[in-house]
N, C-alpha and C positions, 0 to 999 in steps of 0.2 A: 504494500500500500504506500502511496506517495502523498505527501502533504504539499499542496500548491497554493501560493498566495497571489500570483499574478495572472491576469486574464490572458495575456499573450501566451504564457507557458501552458495554461490549461487548454487553450484552443489548439495549440500545436500537438499536445498529447492526445486529445480527442480525435483530431484529424488523422493522426497516425493509427489509432485504434480502428477508425472507420475504414481505412485502407486495408486493414487486416481482417475485416469482416464482422467483428462483434458489434451488436447493437448497444446503445447507451441507455442506461437507466439512471434517472436523477431523483434524488431525495433532497428537497430544499428544507433546511432546518435553521433554527436560531440557536442551536446548541443546548447545553444542559440536558443531554440526551437521556431518555428513559426507555423502558421496554416497548412503548408505543412506537417511538422512532426506530428502535431496533427491528421491530416487526416489518417496517417498510424496507429497511436495508436488506433484511433476509429475503423478503418477497422479490426484490429486484434481482438478487443473486440466484434465487430459485428459478426465476424466469430467464436465467442464463444471459443477463446483461453484463456489460462492463459497467461497474457501479460507481457513480459519482455522488458523494454526499456533500452538500454545501453547509457550512456553519457560518452564519452571518447574522448578527443582531442588527436588524434593519431599523435605522433611526426614524425613517419617515412613516412607519406604521404605528408609532407611539404618539399619543396626544401629549400636550404640554404638561399635564399633571400626572402622567402615567410613569411606569417604572423602567424607562430605558436605562437610566444610570445604575439602577440596582438590579437589573435583570441578571440572573445567575450566568456567569461565564466560567465554564469548566472544561476548557479545550483539551487538556491532557487526558482527563478522565473520559471525555467523549471519544477521543481517538482510540483509546484502549478498548472501549466497548465495541467499536464497529470494525476494527482493523481486520478481523477474521473474514468479514463479508464484503468489505469495501475495497475498491481499487484506487480511487483518488478521493481525498478530502480537500475541498476547495474552501480556503479561509481568506477571503479578500478583505482589504481595508476599506473603510467608508469612502476615502478619497478615490480609490480605484473604481468603486462602483458608481459614484455620483460626481466625481470631480469636485468643484467648489460649490455646487448647488444642486438642488433636485427640483428645478422649476418645471421640468417636463415630466408629467405623470400620466398614468392610465386612470381614467375615471369611468366607472359604470354608474348609470343613473337610475336604475330601477331596483334590481334585487339587492344592491348594496345599501339601500336606504332602509331595509327592513331588519328585524332582529337586532343583532349587535350594531349594525350601521346606524340605527336611530340614536345610539348613545356614544358612538365613536365615529363621528362624521367623516374624518379623513383616513381612518384606519385602512379601509379596503383600497383606497387609492395607493397607499404605500405597499400593501400586499401585492396587488396586481402589477405594480411597477417593478418591484424587485423580482417577482416571478417571471415576468416578461423578459427582463434583463438576463436572468439565469437561463431561460430557454434559448435566448439568442447567443449567449456565451457558450453554453454546453452542448447545444444541438442534440438534445436527448430524443430518442425514439419513444420512450415512455417516461412519465414522471409520476411519482407516487405520493399521495397525501392521505393523512388519517382523517376519518370521518368524524372525529370529535369536533373538529372545526368544520362542521357541515356546510355552513354558509360560504366559507372560504373555498371549499371544494367546488361547490356549484358555480361560483363566480370564476374560478380559474378554468374550469371545464368550458364554461360559456366563452371566456376570452379566447381560449385555444380554438374553439369552433368559429367564432365570429371574425377572428383575425387570420383564419386559414393557416394556423400554425401546424407544422408537420410533427405533432407530438400527440401521443395517446395519454390522456390524464386518467389515472386509476385511483379510485377511492378504496382505502383499505379499512377493515373493521376497527372500531374504537376498542382500545384495550383498557381493561380496568385492573385495579389492585384487587387483592383477595377479598377485601371488605366492600368492594363495589365502587369505590371512588375512581372516577375517570382519570387516567394518567395524564398529568400536565406538569410542565416545568415549574409552574407556579405553586404546585403542591408543596414544594420545599419551603415556602414561606409559612406554612401552617404549623402551629404547635399541636400537641396531642389533643387538647380540648377543642381547638378550632377544627382539626381534622374530623373529630367525631361529629361536630355540628355540620360540617360540609357533606357528610353522608346523606343529609336530607335531600340533596339534589337527585341522587340516584333513586332514593326511596320514593320520591314524588313521581319520578318517571315510571318506576315499576308499578306504582299504584294505578297510574293512568292505563298502563298496558293491561293490568288485571281487570280494571273496570271495563275497558274496551272489549276484552275477550269475553266478558260476561254479557255483552250486548249494549252497554252504555256508550252513546256517542254524542250526547248533548254537551256542547263546548262549555257552557256556563257551569254545568254540574261537574264536569271533569276538572276544570280549572279550580273550582272551589275546593274540591277534595285534595288537589295538589297543594294549594296554599295552606291548608290545614296542617300539612306535614312540614312545609318550608318555614312557616312563621311560628315562633320568633327565632328559630335556630339560625337563619340567614336572612339578609336583606335582599328581597327579590327585585331584580331590575326588570326582567320580563319572564313570563311563562306563556308560551304560545304553541298552538297546534296549527301547522302550516302544510300546504302542498309541497311535496318533495322537490318539484321542479321550479315552480314559480315563486315559492316562499311566501305566497299570499296566505293570509289567515283563512281557515275554512269555516263554513257554517255548521258542519257536522263532521265529526271525525270518521275517517274511513281508512281501510287497509292501505299501507304505503305512506301515509302521512308522517310527518316528522313532528315529534314533541320536543321542543327546545326550551332550555332554561338558562338564564344567566343570573347570578346572585353574588352578593358580597358576603364573605365571612370576615367580619371586621373590615380590614382594608384590602383583603385579597379577593380579587374578582375571579370567579370560576364559571365555566360553561359546561353544559352536558346536553345530550340528546338521546332519543331512542326512536326507532322506526316501528310504527304500529304494524 
């Protein structure tokens, strides 16, 4: 496995690989890798790609009051975790990715305004911009994303389609801890008491799944039951049942819909979802 910092070096290595035949699998990350990330890297290797994992804490997807400066940076540990399955780790500097400014960005005007986008208005501009740059730099045949960030996955898949990018965007299953907490780099912020409270997110989703399986599909009723579990353990930012493609709120729950929640456990913002 090779650690690469410069765009020109990475492009040269990928061009050499493409001449030799292997397809390129890309896993974009912000580091502080956990088993969810590792599942993506393993999947790319199982699919017999030459595997490139990027580790880049992307400043333009953080809001002014968010945790860019404190976001966990654990590069040495990250490299150790993935070296068995990865061929290149791409670790660019901010100046290499954006130069002296980031004035040119990708903006999606419909699905990005829903769910997390209602509360993080510039977040998905930053996500789509950095992913487009990584697609252009790495020329992947396939890119892998976890479905914990479901809205992000939908937006990136749409961008690849609408911009005619020659990449297949694959969504991989959300990975959970043994206690049900969705794996997230921000889980490291939680102490034991906060972590116990954070389990309310998954518990609320499982309750909705149980009620739906028993024939309940009234949105008002389902949301009320979820909020009974969430409050007061966490501060709910949103709890929504939406169409899996459009991300529009539905009038009655149906099979294939996404149940999505975002909540604060003190200052730690967590998201989770489940597919009915």
